[in-house]
PyMOL Python script that loads the backbone (N, CA, C, O; Angstrom):
from pymol import cmd

cmd.read_pdbstr("""\
ATOM      1  N   UNK A   1     -25.157 152.298-357.863  1.00  0.00           N
ATOM      2  CA  UNK A   1     -25.096 151.177-358.856  1.00  0.00           C
ATOM      3  C   UNK A   1     -26.336 150.275-358.394  1.00  0.00           C
ATOM      4  O   UNK A   1     -26.422 149.933-357.214  1.00  0.00           O
ATOM      5  N   UNK A   2     -27.247 149.914-359.291  1.00  0.00           N
ATOM      6  CA  UNK A   2     -28.375 149.066-359.019  1.00  0.00           C
ATOM      7  C   UNK A   2     -28.006 147.721-358.467  1.00  0.00           C
ATOM      8  O   UNK A   2     -27.021 147.114-358.888  1.00  0.00           O
ATOM      9  N   UNK A   3     -28.690 147.312-357.647  1.00  0.00           N
ATOM     10  CA  UNK A   3     -28.581 145.830-357.057  1.00  0.00           C
ATOM     11  C   UNK A   3     -28.430 144.700-358.090  1.00  0.00           C
ATOM     12  O   UNK A   3     -27.834 143.656-357.824  1.00  0.00           O
ATOM     13  N   UNK A   4     -29.004 144.961-359.299  1.00  0.00           N
ATOM     14  CA  UNK A   4     -29.443 144.093-360.259  1.00  0.00           C
ATOM     15  C   UNK A   4     -28.004 144.164-361.076  1.00  0.00           C
ATOM     16  O   UNK A   4     -27.557 143.130-361.573  1.00  0.00           O
ATOM     17  N   UNK A   5     -27.342 145.340-361.190  1.00  0.00           N
ATOM     18  CA  UNK A   5     -26.288 145.391-361.840  1.00  0.00           C
ATOM     19  C   UNK A   5     -25.198 144.572-361.258  1.00  0.00           C
ATOM     20  O   UNK A   5     -24.418 143.900-361.933  1.00  0.00           O
ATOM     21  N   UNK A   6     -25.188 144.672-359.869  1.00  0.00           N
ATOM     22  CA  UNK A   6     -24.164 143.767-359.173  1.00  0.00           C
ATOM     23  C   UNK A   6     -24.325 142.450-359.143  1.00  0.00           C
ATOM     24  O   UNK A   6     -23.325 141.732-359.158  1.00  0.00           O
ATOM     25  N   UNK A   7     -25.668 141.877-359.092  1.00  0.00           N
ATOM     26  CA  UNK A   7     -25.830 140.675-359.408  1.00  0.00           C
ATOM     27  C   UNK A   7     -25.578 140.156-360.681  1.00  0.00           C
ATOM     28  O   UNK A   7     -25.132 139.011-360.761  1.00  0.00           O
ATOM     29  N   UNK A   8     -25.782 140.784-361.649  1.00  0.00           N
ATOM     30  CA  UNK A   8     -25.195 140.359-363.050  1.00  0.00           C
ATOM     31  C   UNK A   8     -23.876 140.302-363.218  1.00  0.00           C
ATOM     32  O   UNK A   8     -23.402 139.481-364.003  1.00  0.00           O
ATOM     33  N   UNK A   9     -23.129 141.113-362.550  1.00  0.00           N
ATOM     34  CA  UNK A   9     -21.519 141.129-362.574  1.00  0.00           C
ATOM     35  C   UNK A   9     -20.916 139.897-361.940  1.00  0.00           C
ATOM     36  O   UNK A   9     -20.014 139.186-362.381  1.00  0.00           O
ATOM     37  N   UNK A  10     -21.676 139.780-360.691  1.00  0.00           N
ATOM     38  CA  UNK A  10     -21.388 138.638-359.978  1.00  0.00           C
ATOM     39  C   UNK A  10     -21.554 137.307-360.487  1.00  0.00           C
ATOM     40  O   UNK A  10     -20.668 136.472-360.306  1.00  0.00           O
ATOM     41  N   UNK A  11     -22.755 136.998-361.194  1.00  0.00           N
ATOM     42  CA  UNK A  11     -23.044 135.982-362.091  1.00  0.00           C
ATOM     43  C   UNK A  11     -22.169 135.796-363.094  1.00  0.00           C
ATOM     44  O   UNK A  11     -21.776 134.650-363.312  1.00  0.00           O
ATOM     45  N   UNK A  12     -21.685 136.926-363.916  1.00  0.00           N
ATOM     46  CA  UNK A  12     -20.912 136.870-365.137  1.00  0.00           C
ATOM     47  C   UNK A  12     -19.347 136.287-364.628  1.00  0.00           C
ATOM     48  O   UNK A  12     -18.732 135.463-365.305  1.00  0.00           O
ATOM     49  N   UNK A  13     -18.885 136.776-363.501  1.00  0.00           N
ATOM     50  CA  UNK A  13     -17.627 136.293-363.015  1.00  0.00           C
ATOM     51  C   UNK A  13     -17.824 134.948-362.686  1.00  0.00           C
ATOM     52  O   UNK A  13     -17.019 134.172-363.201  1.00  0.00           O
ATOM     53  N   UNK A  14     -18.662 134.483-361.983  1.00  0.00           N
ATOM     54  CA  UNK A  14     -18.869 133.070-361.862  1.00  0.00           C
ATOM     55  C   UNK A  14     -18.960 132.302-363.106  1.00  0.00           C
ATOM     56  O   UNK A  14     -18.429 131.193-363.167  1.00  0.00           O
ATOM     57  N   UNK A  15     -19.646 132.846-364.191  1.00  0.00           N
ATOM     58  CA  UNK A  15     -19.441 131.874-365.396  1.00  0.00           C
ATOM     59  C   UNK A  15     -17.945 132.122-366.030  1.00  0.00           C
ATOM     60  O   UNK A  15     -17.791 131.362-366.986  1.00  0.00           O
ATOM     61  N   UNK A  16     -17.238 132.632-365.885  1.00  0.00           N
ATOM     62  CA  UNK A  16     -15.977 133.037-366.328  1.00  0.00           C
ATOM     63  C   UNK A  16     -14.891 131.983-365.384  1.00  0.00           C
ATOM     64  O   UNK A  16     -13.728 131.678-365.647  1.00  0.00           O
ATOM     65  N   UNK A  17     -15.551 131.664-364.474  1.00  0.00           N
ATOM     66  CA  UNK A  17     -14.492 130.777-363.410  1.00  0.00           C
ATOM     67  C   UNK A  17     -14.908 129.207-363.857  1.00  0.00           C
ATOM     68  O   UNK A  17     -14.119 128.309-363.562  1.00  0.00           O
ATOM     69  N   UNK A  18     -15.920 128.945-364.439  1.00  0.00           N
ATOM     70  CA  UNK A  18     -16.593 127.616-364.822  1.00  0.00           C
ATOM     71  C   UNK A  18     -15.177 126.594-365.379  1.00  0.00           C
ATOM     72  O   UNK A  18     -14.829 125.514-364.901  1.00  0.00           O
ATOM     73  N   UNK A  19     -14.686 127.183-366.272  1.00  0.00           N
ATOM     74  CA  UNK A  19     -13.520 126.171-366.932  1.00  0.00           C
ATOM     75  C   UNK A  19     -12.241 125.968-365.795  1.00  0.00           C
ATOM     76  O   UNK A  19     -11.478 125.003-365.821  1.00  0.00           O
ATOM     77  N   UNK A  20     -12.178 127.030-364.846  1.00  0.00           N
ATOM     78  CA  UNK A  20     -11.061 126.805-364.016  1.00  0.00           C
ATOM     79  C   UNK A  20     -11.383 125.974-363.039  1.00  0.00           C
ATOM     80  O   UNK A  20     -10.495 125.245-362.598  1.00  0.00           O
ATOM     81  N   UNK A  21     -12.695 125.905-362.501  1.00  0.00           N
ATOM     82  CA  UNK A  21     -13.279 124.921-361.595  1.00  0.00           C
ATOM     83  C   UNK A  21     -13.062 123.545-362.360  1.00  0.00           C
ATOM     84  O   UNK A  21     -12.609 122.538-361.816  1.00  0.00           O
ATOM     85  N   UNK A  22     -13.363 123.614-363.411  1.00  0.00           N
ATOM     86  CA  UNK A  22     -13.435 122.206-364.250  1.00  0.00           C
ATOM     87  C   UNK A  22     -11.873 121.559-364.240  1.00  0.00           C
ATOM     88  O   UNK A  22     -11.705 120.356-364.039  1.00  0.00           O
ATOM     89  N   UNK A  23     -10.849 122.405-364.459  1.00  0.00           N
ATOM     90  CA  UNK A  23      -9.496 121.794-364.467  1.00  0.00           C
ATOM     91  C   UNK A  23      -9.282 121.404-362.868  1.00  0.00           C
ATOM     92  O   UNK A  23      -8.684 120.379-362.541  1.00  0.00           O
ATOM     93  N   UNK A  24      -9.811 122.291-361.959  1.00  0.00           N
ATOM     94  CA  UNK A  24      -9.491 121.816-360.415  1.00  0.00           C
ATOM     95  C   UNK A  24     -10.182 120.682-360.285  1.00  0.00           C
ATOM     96  O   UNK A  24      -9.726 119.898-359.453  1.00  0.00           O
ATOM     97  N   UNK A  25     -11.243 120.327-360.917  1.00  0.00           N
ATOM     98  CA  UNK A  25     -11.852 119.024-360.362  1.00  0.00           C
ATOM     99  C   UNK A  25     -11.156 118.058-361.105  1.00  0.00           C
ATOM    100  O   UNK A  25     -10.969 117.015-360.479  1.00  0.00           O
ATOM    101  N   UNK A  26     -10.648 118.092-362.425  1.00  0.00           N
ATOM    102  CA  UNK A  26      -9.815 117.182-362.909  1.00  0.00           C
ATOM    103  C   UNK A  26      -8.559 116.852-362.222  1.00  0.00           C
ATOM    104  O   UNK A  26      -8.113 115.706-362.171  1.00  0.00           O
ATOM    105  N   UNK A  27      -8.013 117.851-361.709  1.00  0.00           N
ATOM    106  CA  UNK A  27      -6.893 117.554-360.816  1.00  0.00           C
ATOM    107  C   UNK A  27      -7.203 116.825-359.557  1.00  0.00           C
ATOM    108  O   UNK A  27      -6.451 115.908-359.227  1.00  0.00           O
ATOM    109  N   UNK A  28      -8.183 117.118-358.848  1.00  0.00           N
ATOM    110  CA  UNK A  28      -8.635 116.424-357.614  1.00  0.00           C
ATOM    111  C   UNK A  28      -9.001 114.801-357.853  1.00  0.00           C
ATOM    112  O   UNK A  28      -8.644 113.841-357.170  1.00  0.00           O
ATOM    113  N   UNK A  29      -9.813 114.830-359.025  1.00  0.00           N
ATOM    114  CA  UNK A  29     -10.121 113.279-359.360  1.00  0.00           C
ATOM    115  C   UNK A  29      -8.871 112.439-359.954  1.00  0.00           C
ATOM    116  O   UNK A  29      -8.885 111.209-359.902  1.00  0.00           O
ATOM    117  N   UNK A  30      -7.797 113.150-360.516  1.00  0.00           N
ATOM    118  CA  UNK A  30      -6.567 112.386-360.894  1.00  0.00           C
ATOM    119  C   UNK A  30      -5.836 112.052-359.616  1.00  0.00           C
ATOM    120  O   UNK A  30      -4.886 111.291-359.802  1.00  0.00           O
ATOM    121  N   UNK A  31      -6.019 112.399-358.457  1.00  0.00           N
ATOM    122  CA  UNK A  31      -5.324 111.999-357.329  1.00  0.00           C
ATOM    123  C   UNK A  31      -5.847 110.746-356.667  1.00  0.00           C
ATOM    124  O   UNK A  31      -6.843 110.219-357.162  1.00  0.00           O
ATOM    125  N   UNK A  32      -5.278 110.212-355.595  1.00  0.00           N
ATOM    126  CA  UNK A  32      -5.590 109.218-354.738  1.00  0.00           C
ATOM    127  C   UNK A  32      -6.433 109.166-353.675  1.00  0.00           C
ATOM    128  O   UNK A  32      -6.884 108.127-353.193  1.00  0.00           O
ATOM    129  N   UNK A  33      -6.709 110.557-353.206  1.00  0.00           N
ATOM    130  CA  UNK A  33      -6.908 110.749-352.167  1.00  0.00           C
ATOM    131  C   UNK A  33      -8.001 112.072-352.087  1.00  0.00           C
ATOM    132  O   UNK A  33      -7.553 113.115-352.563  1.00  0.00           O
ATOM    133  N   UNK A  34      -9.181 112.115-351.614  1.00  0.00           N
ATOM    134  CA  UNK A  34     -10.332 113.132-351.655  1.00  0.00           C
ATOM    135  C   UNK A  34     -11.084 113.360-350.557  1.00  0.00           C
ATOM    136  O   UNK A  34     -11.852 112.454-350.235  1.00  0.00           O
ATOM    137  N   UNK A  35     -11.055 114.500-349.791  1.00  0.00           N
ATOM    138  CA  UNK A  35     -11.819 114.856-348.759  1.00  0.00           C
ATOM    139  C   UNK A  35     -13.215 115.530-349.167  1.00  0.00           C
ATOM    140  O   UNK A  35     -13.198 116.379-350.059  1.00  0.00           O
ATOM    141  N   UNK A  36     -14.364 115.200-348.576  1.00  0.00           N
ATOM    142  CA  UNK A  36     -15.597 115.747-348.874  1.00  0.00           C
ATOM    143  C   UNK A  36     -16.287 115.940-347.794  1.00  0.00           C
ATOM    144  O   UNK A  36     -16.141 115.227-346.801  1.00  0.00           O
ATOM    145  N   UNK A  37     -17.243 117.071-347.862  1.00  0.00           N
ATOM    146  CA  UNK A  37     -17.922 117.408-346.629  1.00  0.00           C
ATOM    147  C   UNK A  37     -19.327 118.208-347.320  1.00  0.00           C
ATOM    148  O   UNK A  37     -19.372 118.649-348.468  1.00  0.00           O
ATOM    149  N   UNK A  38     -20.219 118.253-346.504  1.00  0.00           N
ATOM    150  CA  UNK A  38     -21.310 119.250-346.896  1.00  0.00           C
ATOM    151  C   UNK A  38     -21.720 120.121-345.785  1.00  0.00           C
ATOM    152  O   UNK A  38     -21.423 119.905-344.610  1.00  0.00           O
ATOM    153  N   UNK A  39     -22.320 120.978-346.149  1.00  0.00           N
ATOM    154  CA  UNK A  39     -22.897 122.106-345.017  1.00  0.00           C
ATOM    155  C   UNK A  39     -24.003 122.824-345.616  1.00  0.00           C
ATOM    156  O   UNK A  39     -23.973 123.313-346.745  1.00  0.00           O
ATOM    157  N   UNK A  40     -25.084 122.870-344.728  1.00  0.00           N
ATOM    158  CA  UNK A  40     -26.146 123.527-345.284  1.00  0.00           C
ATOM    159  C   UNK A  40     -26.276 125.048-345.185  1.00  0.00           C
ATOM    160  O   UNK A  40     -25.728 125.549-344.203  1.00  0.00           O
ATOM    161  N   UNK A  41     -26.928 125.898-346.063  1.00  0.00           N
ATOM    162  CA  UNK A  41     -27.180 126.959-346.276  1.00  0.00           C
ATOM    163  C   UNK A  41     -28.522 127.422-346.547  1.00  0.00           C
ATOM    164  O   UNK A  41     -29.196 126.780-347.353  1.00  0.00           O
ATOM    165  N   UNK A  42     -29.064 128.573-345.917  1.00  0.00           N
ATOM    166  CA  UNK A  42     -30.385 128.904-346.366  1.00  0.00           C
ATOM    167  C   UNK A  42     -30.450 129.543-347.629  1.00  0.00           C
ATOM    168  O   UNK A  42     -29.662 130.459-347.864  1.00  0.00           O
ATOM    169  N   UNK A  43     -31.423 129.122-348.618  1.00  0.00           N
ATOM    170  CA  UNK A  43     -31.590 129.661-350.046  1.00  0.00           C
ATOM    171  C   UNK A  43     -32.981 130.209-350.134  1.00  0.00           C
ATOM    172  O   UNK A  43     -33.974 129.611-349.720  1.00  0.00           O
ATOM    173  N   UNK A  44     -32.984 131.421-350.718  1.00  0.00           N
ATOM    174  CA  UNK A  44     -34.162 131.948-350.803  1.00  0.00           C
ATOM    175  C   UNK A  44     -34.676 131.826-352.444  1.00  0.00           C
ATOM    176  O   UNK A  44     -33.924 132.110-353.377  1.00  0.00           O
ATOM    177  N   UNK A  45     -35.949 131.401-352.606  1.00  0.00           N
ATOM    178  CA  UNK A  45     -36.484 131.272-353.881  1.00  0.00           C
ATOM    179  C   UNK A  45     -37.880 131.870-354.150  1.00  0.00           C
ATOM    180  O   UNK A  45     -38.598 132.208-353.209  1.00  0.00           O
ATOM    181  N   UNK A  46     -38.232 131.989-355.322  1.00  0.00           N
ATOM    182  CA  UNK A  46     -39.508 132.554-355.660  1.00  0.00           C
ATOM    183  C   UNK A  46     -40.630 131.750-354.970  1.00  0.00           C
ATOM    184  O   UNK A  46     -41.617 132.287-354.466  1.00  0.00           O
ATOM    185  N   UNK A  47     -40.385 130.327-354.987  1.00  0.00           N
ATOM    186  CA  UNK A  47     -41.296 129.434-354.610  1.00  0.00           C
ATOM    187  C   UNK A  47     -41.736 129.469-353.359  1.00  0.00           C
ATOM    188  O   UNK A  47     -42.905 129.145-353.154  1.00  0.00           O
ATOM    189  N   UNK A  48     -40.936 129.848-352.328  1.00  0.00           N
ATOM    190  CA  UNK A  48     -41.012 129.885-350.865  1.00  0.00           C
ATOM    191  C   UNK A  48     -40.843 131.347-350.328  1.00  0.00           C
ATOM    192  O   UNK A  48     -39.864 131.637-349.640  1.00  0.00           O
ATOM    193  N   UNK A  49     -41.781 132.238-350.640  1.00  0.00           N
ATOM    194  CA  UNK A  49     -41.550 133.606-350.211  1.00  0.00           C
ATOM    195  C   UNK A  49     -41.733 133.570-348.459  1.00  0.00           C
ATOM    196  O   UNK A  49     -42.603 132.979-347.819  1.00  0.00           O
ATOM    197  N   UNK A  50     -40.564 134.441-347.935  1.00  0.00           N
ATOM    198  CA  UNK A  50     -40.693 134.636-346.643  1.00  0.00           C
ATOM    199  C   UNK A  50     -40.080 133.726-345.786  1.00  0.00           C
ATOM    200  O   UNK A  50     -40.020 133.933-344.574  1.00  0.00           O
ATOM    201  N   UNK A  51     -39.453 132.375-346.514  1.00  0.00           N
ATOM    202  CA  UNK A  51     -38.834 131.318-345.801  1.00  0.00           C
ATOM    203  C   UNK A  51     -37.791 130.939-346.572  1.00  0.00           C
ATOM    204  O   UNK A  51     -37.823 131.209-347.773  1.00  0.00           O
ATOM    205  N   UNK A  52     -36.825 130.333-346.077  1.00  0.00           N
ATOM    206  CA  UNK A  52     -35.630 129.677-346.777  1.00  0.00           C
ATOM    207  C   UNK A  52     -35.822 128.167-346.781  1.00  0.00           C
ATOM    208  O   UNK A  52     -36.273 127.444-345.892  1.00  0.00           O
ATOM    209  N   UNK A  53     -35.311 127.824-348.161  1.00  0.00           N
ATOM    210  CA  UNK A  53     -35.215 126.267-348.461  1.00  0.00           C
ATOM    211  C   UNK A  53     -33.861 125.801-347.598  1.00  0.00           C
ATOM    212  O   UNK A  53     -33.304 126.646-346.896  1.00  0.00           O
ATOM    213  N   UNK A  54     -33.451 124.719-347.652  1.00  0.00           N
ATOM    214  CA  UNK A  54     -32.055 124.474-347.161  1.00  0.00           C
ATOM    215  C   UNK A  54     -31.486 123.878-348.352  1.00  0.00           C
ATOM    216  O   UNK A  54     -32.170 123.119-349.038  1.00  0.00           O
ATOM    217  N   UNK A  55     -30.214 124.176-348.672  1.00  0.00           N
ATOM    218  CA  UNK A  55     -29.548 124.033-349.809  1.00  0.00           C
ATOM    219  C   UNK A  55     -28.080 123.513-349.134  1.00  0.00           C
ATOM    220  O   UNK A  55     -27.846 123.659-347.935  1.00  0.00           O
ATOM    221  N   UNK A  56     -27.185 122.923-350.023  1.00  0.00           N
ATOM    222  CA  UNK A  56     -25.874 122.310-349.547  1.00  0.00           C
ATOM    223  C   UNK A  56     -24.611 122.778-350.246  1.00  0.00           C
ATOM    224  O   UNK A  56     -24.465 122.420-351.414  1.00  0.00           O
ATOM    225  N   UNK A  57     -23.746 123.481-349.718  1.00  0.00           N
ATOM    226  CA  UNK A  57     -22.355 123.378-350.243  1.00  0.00           C
ATOM    227  C   UNK A  57     -21.668 122.275-350.095  1.00  0.00           C
ATOM    228  O   UNK A  57     -21.296 122.004-348.954  1.00  0.00           O
ATOM    229  N   UNK A  58     -21.342 121.400-351.158  1.00  0.00           N
ATOM    230  CA  UNK A  58     -20.550 120.283-351.105  1.00  0.00           C
ATOM    231  C   UNK A  58     -18.932 120.722-351.249  1.00  0.00           C
ATOM    232  O   UNK A  58     -18.590 121.409-352.212  1.00  0.00           O
ATOM    233  N   UNK A  59     -18.148 120.372-350.437  1.00  0.00           N
ATOM    234  CA  UNK A  59     -16.767 120.764-350.412  1.00  0.00           C
ATOM    235  C   UNK A  59     -15.947 119.475-350.777  1.00  0.00           C
ATOM    236  O   UNK A  59     -16.144 118.401-350.209  1.00  0.00           O
ATOM    237  N   UNK A  60     -15.001 119.659-351.778  1.00  0.00           N
ATOM    238  CA  UNK A  60     -14.156 118.479-352.075  1.00  0.00           C
ATOM    239  C   UNK A  60     -12.732 118.967-352.180  1.00  0.00           C
ATOM    240  O   UNK A  60     -12.539 120.035-352.760  1.00  0.00           O
ATOM    241  N   UNK A  61     -11.617 118.227-351.630  1.00  0.00           N
ATOM    242  CA  UNK A  61     -10.248 118.740-351.606  1.00  0.00           C
ATOM    243  C   UNK A  61      -9.465 117.667-351.222  1.00  0.00           C
ATOM    244  O   UNK A  61      -9.923 116.640-350.721  1.00  0.00           O
ATOM    245  N   UNK A  62      -8.133 117.908-351.474  1.00  0.00           N
ATOM    246  CA  UNK A  62      -7.098 117.112-350.910  1.00  0.00           C
ATOM    247  C   UNK A  62      -5.854 117.832-350.477  1.00  0.00           C
ATOM    248  O   UNK A  62      -5.619 118.973-350.875  1.00  0.00           O
ATOM    249  N   UNK A  63      -5.040 117.168-349.654  1.00  0.00           N
ATOM    250  CA  UNK A  63      -3.972 117.865-349.195  1.00  0.00           C
ATOM    251  C   UNK A  63      -3.103 118.420-350.346  1.00  0.00           C
ATOM    252  O   UNK A  63      -2.675 117.698-351.246  1.00  0.00           O
ATOM    253  N   UNK A  64      -2.875 119.712-350.263  1.00  0.00           N
ATOM    254  CA  UNK A  64      -1.861 120.247-351.111  1.00  0.00           C
ATOM    255  C   UNK A  64      -2.517 120.803-352.409  1.00  0.00           C
ATOM    256  O   UNK A  64      -1.912 121.509-353.216  1.00  0.00           O
ATOM    257  N   UNK A  65      -3.728 120.437-352.521  1.00  0.00           N
ATOM    258  CA  UNK A  65      -4.429 120.831-353.816  1.00  0.00           C
ATOM    259  C   UNK A  65      -5.598 121.870-353.493  1.00  0.00           C
ATOM    260  O   UNK A  65      -5.855 122.249-352.351  1.00  0.00           O
ATOM    261  N   UNK A  66      -6.215 122.245-354.542  1.00  0.00           N
ATOM    262  CA  UNK A  66      -7.444 123.116-354.418  1.00  0.00           C
ATOM    263  C   UNK A  66      -8.537 122.694-353.705  1.00  0.00           C
ATOM    264  O   UNK A  66      -8.560 121.546-353.261  1.00  0.00           O
ATOM    265  N   UNK A  67      -9.552 123.547-353.512  1.00  0.00           N
ATOM    266  CA  UNK A  67     -10.655 123.310-352.919  1.00  0.00           C
ATOM    267  C   UNK A  67     -12.000 123.506-354.028  1.00  0.00           C
ATOM    268  O   UNK A  67     -12.287 124.626-354.451  1.00  0.00           O
ATOM    269  N   UNK A  68     -12.658 122.453-354.370  1.00  0.00           N
ATOM    270  CA  UNK A  68     -13.894 122.815-355.512  1.00  0.00           C
ATOM    271  C   UNK A  68     -15.203 122.663-354.465  1.00  0.00           C
ATOM    272  O   UNK A  68     -15.423 121.794-353.622  1.00  0.00           O
ATOM    273  N   UNK A  69     -15.910 123.733-354.811  1.00  0.00           N
ATOM    274  CA  UNK A  69     -17.330 123.816-354.108  1.00  0.00           C
ATOM    275  C   UNK A  69     -18.404 123.369-355.012  1.00  0.00           C
ATOM    276  O   UNK A  69     -18.404 123.908-356.119  1.00  0.00           O
ATOM    277  N   UNK A  70     -19.393 122.426-354.751  1.00  0.00           N
ATOM    278  CA  UNK A  70     -20.468 122.421-355.507  1.00  0.00           C
ATOM    279  C   UNK A  70     -21.828 122.449-354.764  1.00  0.00           C
ATOM    280  O   UNK A  70     -22.080 121.823-353.734  1.00  0.00           O
ATOM    281  N   UNK A  71     -22.581 123.185-355.371  1.00  0.00           N
ATOM    282  CA  UNK A  71     -23.976 123.484-354.684  1.00  0.00           C
ATOM    283  C   UNK A  71     -25.045 122.690-355.368  1.00  0.00           C
ATOM    284  O   UNK A  71     -25.218 122.581-356.582  1.00  0.00           O
ATOM    285  N   UNK A  72     -25.807 122.093-354.288  1.00  0.00           N
ATOM    286  CA  UNK A  72     -26.977 121.458-354.668  1.00  0.00           C
ATOM    287  C   UNK A  72     -28.128 121.507-353.666  1.00  0.00           C
ATOM    288  O   UNK A  72     -27.836 121.617-352.475  1.00  0.00           O
ATOM    289  N   UNK A  73     -29.441 121.434-354.044  1.00  0.00           N
ATOM    290  CA  UNK A  73     -30.384 121.626-353.337  1.00  0.00           C
ATOM    291  C   UNK A  73     -30.586 120.268-352.400  1.00  0.00           C
ATOM    292  O   UNK A  73     -31.427 120.476-351.526  1.00  0.00           O
ATOM    293  N   UNK A  74     -30.141 119.209-352.371  1.00  0.00           N
ATOM    294  CA  UNK A  74     -30.253 117.996-351.911  1.00  0.00           C
ATOM    295  C   UNK A  74     -28.976 117.467-351.223  1.00  0.00           C
ATOM    296  O   UNK A  74     -27.894 117.775-351.723  1.00  0.00           O
ATOM    297  N   UNK A  75     -29.018 116.609-349.988  1.00  0.00           N
ATOM    298  CA  UNK A  75     -27.849 116.058-349.560  1.00  0.00           C
ATOM    299  C   UNK A  75     -27.879 114.558-349.832  1.00  0.00           C
ATOM    300  O   UNK A  75     -27.375 113.720-349.085  1.00  0.00           O
ATOM    301  N   UNK A  76     -28.395 114.348-350.754  1.00  0.00           N
ATOM    302  CA  UNK A  76     -28.424 112.917-351.402  1.00  0.00           C
ATOM    303  C   UNK A  76     -27.018 112.204-351.678  1.00  0.00           C
ATOM    304  O   UNK A  76     -25.989 112.787-352.021  1.00  0.00           O
ATOM    305  N   UNK A  77     -27.128 111.212-351.523  1.00  0.00           N
ATOM    306  CA  UNK A  77     -25.705 110.439-351.864  1.00  0.00           C
ATOM    307  C   UNK A  77     -25.309 110.522-353.294  1.00  0.00           C
ATOM    308  O   UNK A  77     -24.209 110.195-353.740  1.00  0.00           O
ATOM    309  N   UNK A  78     -26.229 110.951-353.911  1.00  0.00           N
ATOM    310  CA  UNK A  78     -26.115 110.983-355.542  1.00  0.00           C
ATOM    311  C   UNK A  78     -25.213 112.314-355.907  1.00  0.00           C
ATOM    312  O   UNK A  78     -24.509 112.429-356.910  1.00  0.00           O
ATOM    313  N   UNK A  79     -25.384 113.248-354.912  1.00  0.00           N
ATOM    314  CA  UNK A  79     -24.508 114.610-355.398  1.00  0.00           C
ATOM    315  C   UNK A  79     -22.998 114.063-355.345  1.00  0.00           C
ATOM    316  O   UNK A  79     -22.314 114.263-356.349  1.00  0.00           O
ATOM    317  N   UNK A  80     -22.443 113.413-354.294  1.00  0.00           N
ATOM    318  CA  UNK A  80     -21.080 113.151-354.566  1.00  0.00           C
ATOM    319  C   UNK A  80     -20.852 112.129-355.591  1.00  0.00           C
ATOM    320  O   UNK A  80     -19.921 112.216-356.391  1.00  0.00           O
ATOM    321  N   UNK A  81     -21.646 111.212-355.577  1.00  0.00           N
ATOM    322  CA  UNK A  81     -21.544 110.186-356.683  1.00  0.00           C
ATOM    323  C   UNK A  81     -21.289 110.896-357.948  1.00  0.00           C
ATOM    324  O   UNK A  81     -20.283 110.652-358.614  1.00  0.00           O
ATOM    325  N   UNK A  82     -22.171 111.768-358.300  1.00  0.00           N
ATOM    326  CA  UNK A  82     -22.140 112.444-359.564  1.00  0.00           C
ATOM    327  C   UNK A  82     -20.811 113.277-359.671  1.00  0.00           C
ATOM    328  O   UNK A  82     -20.300 113.310-360.790  1.00  0.00           O
ATOM    329  N   UNK A  83     -20.196 113.943-358.667  1.00  0.00           N
ATOM    330  CA  UNK A  83     -19.041 114.525-358.660  1.00  0.00           C
ATOM    331  C   UNK A  83     -17.834 113.689-358.895  1.00  0.00           C
ATOM    332  O   UNK A  83     -16.911 114.051-359.626  1.00  0.00           O
ATOM    333  N   UNK A  84     -17.869 112.568-358.256  1.00  0.00           N
ATOM    334  CA  UNK A  84     -16.950 111.555-358.379  1.00  0.00           C
ATOM    335  C   UNK A  84     -16.902 110.755-359.728  1.00  0.00           C
ATOM    336  O   UNK A  84     -16.092 109.840-359.875  1.00  0.00           O
TER     337      UNK A  84
END
""", "prot")
cmd.dss("prot")
cmd.show_as("cartoon", "prot")
cmd.util.cbc("prot")
cmd.orient("prot")
C-alpha cells in the first residue's frame, strides 16, 4: 500500500472524529474544572526542509471526563483563550 494511501486514510478518519471531539469539548466546557497543559512536538513542513518547526499539542481534561487535544504552531496564551 502506498504511503499516500495510508496518509489519506488517517486524514479521513481524523475528519470523521471532528464531531465527536466537538461534543467532548462541550462536555469539558460545561464543567467547573478543566486541566490544561501543552507539550512541544517536532513538525516537518515544506517551508523548512531538513529541519523541524516546533509545534504544540495542547491537552484539556477534567477528572472523570475525556481528554481533548488541540494542535497549534504556537504556545501563545491566545490558544487556550480560543479553546476556553
